[in-house]
C-alpha positions, 0 to 999 in steps of 0.5 A: 679835073682842074680843081682836082689837079690843084687840090692838096688832098683827094678822097675818092669814093667808089668804086662806082656811083650810087649803090656801087659806091660809098667806100674810100678807094683812094686817099692822097695827093693828086700826084699820088693818084695820077702815079698809081691810077688805082681808080677811074678818077685816077685814070681821068686825072692822068689823062688831063695832066698829060694834055 
């Protein structure tokens, strides 16, 4: 989570793992991901940022 929080750009693949993934579900900055929380990754990153 710390690496993602300091990244310049995040490309989140999903919506799930394995056969359930493979599509781009989010692309943008960590701040945009935390603000929108459109994915499971966004929810976890928001919780990390709040701690």
